[in-house]
C-alpha positions as CSV (number, residue, x, y, z in Angstrom):
1,M,-38.5,8.6,-23.7
2,T,-35.4,10.9,-24.0
3,A,-35.9,12.2,-20.4
4,R,-36.3,8.2,-19.2
5,T,-33.0,7.5,-21.0
6,S,-31.0,10.2,-19.4
7,S,-32.0,9.1,-16.1
8,T,-31.2,5.6,-16.2
9,P,-27.5,5.9,-15.4
10,W,-28.2,7.6,-12.3
11,F,-31.1,4.7,-11.3
12,L,-28.6,1.9,-12.3
13,S,-25.8,3.9,-10.0
14,L,-27.9,4.8,-7.2
15,P,-27.3,1.4,-4.9
16,G,-23.6,1.7,-5.6
17,L,-23.8,5.6,-4.8
18,I,-25.9,4.7,-1.6
19,F,-23.3,2.2,-0.3
20,F,-20.5,4.5,-0.8
21,L,-22.2,7.2,0.9
22,G,-23.1,4.7,3.6
23,M,-19.5,3.1,3.5
24,V,-16.7,5.7,3.1
25,V,-18.5,9.3,3.4
26,L,-20.2,8.8,6.5
27,P,-17.7,6.8,8.5
28,L,-15.2,9.5,7.2
29,T,-17.6,12.3,8.0
30,L,-17.7,10.9,11.7
31,T,-14.3,10.3,12.2
32,A,-13.2,14.1,11.1
33,V,-16.2,15.3,13.7
34,L,-15.0,13.1,16.4
35,S,-11.3,14.3,15.8
36,F,-12.4,17.8,17.1
37,H,-14.4,16.9,20.2
38,A,-12.4,17.5,23.5
39,Y,-11.3,14.4,25.9
40,D,-11.1,14.2,29.5
41,F,-9.7,11.2,31.1
42,N,-12.2,11.2,34.0
43,I,-15.0,11.7,32.0
44,G,-14.4,10.6,28.5
45,V,-15.5,12.2,25.3
46,L,-16.9,16.0,25.7
47,D,-19.5,17.5,23.9
48,S,-17.1,20.6,23.2
49,Y,-15.0,21.1,20.4
50,T,-11.3,21.6,20.0
51,L,-8.2,22.0,18.3
52,S,-6.0,20.5,20.9
53,N,-6.1,17.0,19.3
54,Y,-4.6,18.1,16.2
55,T,-2.0,20.5,18.0
56,T,-1.0,17.6,20.5
57,V,-0.4,15.4,17.6
58,L,1.4,17.7,15.3
59,S,3.6,19.0,18.2
60,D,4.6,15.9,19.9
61,P,7.9,14.2,18.7
62,Y,6.6,10.8,19.4
63,F,3.7,11.2,17.0
64,L,5.6,12.7,14.4
65,S,8.6,9.8,14.5
66,I,5.4,7.3,13.9
67,F,4.3,9.7,10.8
68,W,7.4,9.6,9.7
69,R,8.3,5.7,10.1
70,T,5.2,5.0,8.5
71,L,5.8,7.1,5.3
72,R,9.2,5.8,5.3
73,I,8.5,1.9,5.4
74,A,5.5,2.6,3.0
75,F,8.0,4.1,0.5
76,I,10.7,1.7,0.8
77,T,7.8,-1.1,0.5
78,T,6.5,0.7,-2.9
79,V,10.1,0.8,-4.2
80,L,10.9,-2.9,-3.7
81,C,7.5,-3.8,-5.0
82,V,8.3,-1.6,-8.2
83,V,11.9,-3.1,-8.6
84,I,10.3,-6.7,-8.1
85,G,6.9,-6.6,-9.8
86,V,8.0,-4.7,-13.0
87,P,10.6,-7.4,-14.2
88,E,8.3,-10.0,-13.1
89,A,5.2,-8.8,-15.0
90,Y,7.3,-8.1,-18.0
91,I,8.5,-11.9,-17.6
92,L,4.9,-13.2,-17.1
93,S,3.8,-11.5,-20.1
94,R,6.3,-13.1,-22.2
95,M,5.3,-16.7,-21.1
96,W,2.9,-18.9,-22.7
97,N,0.5,-21.2,-21.4
98,P,0.2,-23.2,-19.4
99,W,3.3,-21.5,-17.8
100,R,1.6,-18.3,-17.6
101,S,-1.5,-19.9,-16.2
102,I,0.7,-21.5,-13.2
103,F,3.0,-18.2,-12.6
104,L,-0.4,-16.4,-12.4
105,L,-1.7,-19.0,-10.0
106,V,1.6,-18.5,-7.8
107,I,1.2,-14.6,-7.5
108,I,-2.4,-14.5,-6.7
109,G,-2.8,-17.5,-4.5
110,P,-1.3,-16.0,-1.5
111,L,-3.9,-13.6,-1.5
112,L,-6.5,-16.4,-0.3
113,V,-4.5,-16.9,2.8
114,S,-5.2,-14.4,5.7
115,V,-2.1,-11.7,6.2
116,V,-2.3,-12.7,9.9
117,V,-1.6,-16.6,8.8
118,R,1.1,-15.0,6.5
119,S,2.7,-12.7,9.1
120,F,2.5,-15.9,12.0
121,G,4.8,-17.4,9.1
122,W,7.1,-14.4,8.7
123,S,7.6,-14.3,12.5
124,M,8.7,-17.9,12.4
125,L,11.0,-17.6,9.7
126,L,12.5,-13.9,11.3
127,G,12.9,-14.7,14.9
128,S,15.9,-15.7,16.6
129,T,15.2,-19.5,16.8
130,G,13.9,-19.2,12.9
131,L,15.2,-20.9,9.8
132,I,17.1,-17.8,8.7
133,S,18.9,-17.5,12.1
134,K,19.6,-21.0,12.2
135,A,20.9,-21.1,8.6
136,S,23.3,-18.0,9.8
137,I,24.5,-20.3,12.7
138,M,25.5,-22.8,10.4
139,L,27.4,-20.7,8.1
140,G,29.3,-19.5,11.1
141,L,27.9,-15.9,11.0
142,G,26.2,-16.0,14.2
143,P,22.3,-15.6,15.2
144,V,20.4,-13.2,12.9
145,R,17.4,-11.7,14.7
146,I,15.0,-9.6,12.1
147,L,11.9,-10.1,14.2
148,Y,10.2,-6.6,15.7
149,S,12.5,-4.4,13.5
150,E,11.6,-2.3,10.4
151,A,13.6,-4.8,7.8
152,A,11.1,-7.4,9.4
153,I,7.6,-5.1,8.3
154,V,8.9,-4.2,4.9
155,I,9.9,-8.1,4.4
156,A,6.4,-9.0,4.9
157,L,4.9,-6.0,3.6
158,V,6.4,-6.9,-0.2
159,H,5.6,-10.3,0.3
160,V,1.7,-9.3,0.5
161,M,1.8,-6.1,-1.7
162,L,3.8,-7.4,-4.7
163,P,0.5,-8.8,-6.1
164,F,-1.0,-5.5,-6.3
165,M,1.9,-4.2,-8.2
166,I,2.5,-7.3,-10.7
167,I,-1.3,-7.5,-12.1
168,P,-1.5,-3.8,-12.8
169,V,1.8,-3.8,-14.9
170,W,1.0,-7.2,-16.1
171,T,-2.4,-5.8,-17.8
172,A,-0.8,-2.8,-19.1
173,I,1.7,-4.7,-20.9
174,Q,-0.6,-6.9,-22.2
175,K,-2.3,-3.9,-23.9
176,L,0.6,-3.0,-26.1
177,D,1.3,-3.9,-29.5
178,P,3.2,-7.4,-29.4
179,G,4.9,-6.2,-32.4
180,L,6.9,-3.2,-31.0
181,E,9.8,-4.8,-29.7
182,P,10.8,-6.9,-32.8
183,A,10.4,-3.3,-34.7
184,A,13.0,-1.9,-32.0
185,W,15.1,-4.8,-32.8
186,S,15.0,-4.5,-36.3
187,L,16.3,-1.2,-35.9
188,G,19.2,-1.8,-34.0
189,A,18.3,-1.7,-30.6
190,S,19.5,-4.2,-28.1
191,R,16.5,-5.6,-25.7
192,F,17.4,-3.5,-22.8
193,T,17.3,-0.6,-25.0
194,A,13.5,-1.6,-26.3
195,V,12.3,-2.2,-22.6
196,R,13.7,1.3,-21.3
197,R,12.7,3.3,-24.4
198,I,9.7,1.5,-25.9
199,I,8.0,-0.6,-23.0
200,L,8.5,1.4,-19.8
201,P,7.2,4.7,-20.8
202,Q,4.2,2.7,-22.2
203,I,3.4,1.2,-19.1
204,S,4.2,4.1,-16.5
205,L,0.4,4.7,-16.1
206,G,0.2,0.5,-14.9
207,V,3.2,1.0,-12.6
208,L,1.4,4.3,-11.3
209,S,-1.7,2.5,-10.4
210,G,0.3,-0.2,-8.6
211,S,2.5,1.8,-6.8
212,L,-0.5,4.0,-5.4
213,I,-2.1,0.7,-4.0
214,V,0.9,-0.7,-2.9
215,F,1.6,2.9,-0.8
216,G,-1.7,3.3,0.5
217,L,-2.0,-0.1,1.5
218,S,1.4,-0.1,3.2
219,A,1.0,3.1,5.1
220,S,-2.7,1.6,6.4
221,S,-1.7,-1.8,7.4
222,F,-2.1,-3.3,10.9
223,A,-1.8,-6.9,11.5
224,I,1.7,-6.9,9.8
225,P,3.2,-4.1,12.0
226,G,1.4,-5.1,15.1
227,L,2.5,-8.5,15.0
228,L,6.3,-8.3,13.1
229,G,7.0,-5.0,14.7
230,G,6.1,-5.9,18.2
231,R,4.8,-3.2,20.9
232,R,7.9,-0.7,20.6
233,L,7.8,-0.8,16.9
234,K,4.7,1.4,16.2
235,M,3.0,2.6,12.9
236,A,0.3,5.0,12.3
237,A,-2.5,2.1,12.5
238,T,-1.2,0.6,15.5
239,V,-0.9,3.8,17.3
240,V,-4.7,4.4,16.5
241,Y,-5.8,1.1,17.5
242,D,-3.8,2.0,21.0
243,E,-5.6,5.2,21.5
244,Y,-9.0,3.6,20.7
245,M,-8.9,0.5,22.6
246,H,-6.4,0.8,25.4
247,E,-6.2,5.0,25.9
248,L,-10.2,5.0,25.1
249,N,-9.0,8.4,23.9
250,W,-11.2,8.6,20.5
251,P,-10.9,11.6,19.7
252,L,-6.9,11.7,19.6
253,G,-7.3,8.6,17.4
254,A,-9.6,10.0,15.3
255,A,-7.5,12.9,14.7
256,I,-4.2,10.8,13.8
257,A,-6.0,8.6,11.7
258,F,-7.5,11.6,9.9
259,I,-3.8,13.1,9.6
260,V,-2.5,10.3,8.0
261,L,-5.4,9.8,5.6
262,V,-4.8,13.3,4.4
263,A,-1.0,12.9,4.3
264,N,-1.5,9.9,2.2
265,L,-4.0,11.7,-0.4
266,L,-1.4,14.6,-0.7
267,I,1.5,12.2,-1.3
268,M,-0.6,10.4,-3.6
269,L,-2.1,12.9,-5.6
270,A,1.3,14.5,-6.1
271,Y,2.7,11.3,-7.3
272,N,-0.1,11.0,-9.6
273,R,0.2,14.1,-11.1
274,M,3.9,13.9,-11.4
275,I,3.8,10.4,-13.6
276,E,0.8,11.6,-15.4
277,A,2.9,14.9,-16.5
278,K,5.6,12.3,-17.5
279,A,3.6,9.9,-19.4
280,R,2.1,13.0,-21.5
281,K,5.4,14.3,-22.4
282,V,6.6,11.1,-23.6
283,L,3.8,9.3,-25.3
284,G,2.6,12.8,-26.2
């Protein structure tokens, strides 16, 4: 009876484990193996193995500039989502029904619309003949063209990623004791001080979760940079697509994808350790 009970969790988790191995571990392993294959423009992928794909990517200023742009845009998007999402989650937690349900629907509703559709919407707004440019002309400021720039990509990414920041932070706030803030007020703390000294340290793990999700999704975004960045403003995902579909250099595309994956993991692990250490220091 004891042996059967101890093996039950393994049997229950077996379908999920098989799915994880087949959909995550196996594709990553094949991508890693492919990245070490040699490539010939006349023949294609060769059976020999080499490190030339990684040396080419890491020594080429073109690819390095794309990596830097990708990480920079992902970082700016994450910071803006934190600045906008944390206050919005706090306000949402202080609402009562039915307004809370209405605003939750407003926040989550856009997730039901395709990213491609939303990107096309932003392209019409941010183009030279879009609503923003027309408003600028009416105000006498002249035409404004934001489309095909880093600003356009950041605006669209913040719009798409904001729910992934708000929901974890709102969940963390919901778990707090509702009497904490009134207790701080009764001791003479202002509302801002109560939020800064009492609320924010206790929801730091929620901010961490949202930040990791937003950064990872922004750094690997494909549709938004492809539609709003144009052909000249490349990010890592669009370069991988070009190497696979246009250049047909699969090993080089696999090497770029693996480098971006490792860089994202290292950054997110370092950020995770920093926030967790700070949370343990504050909360004890």
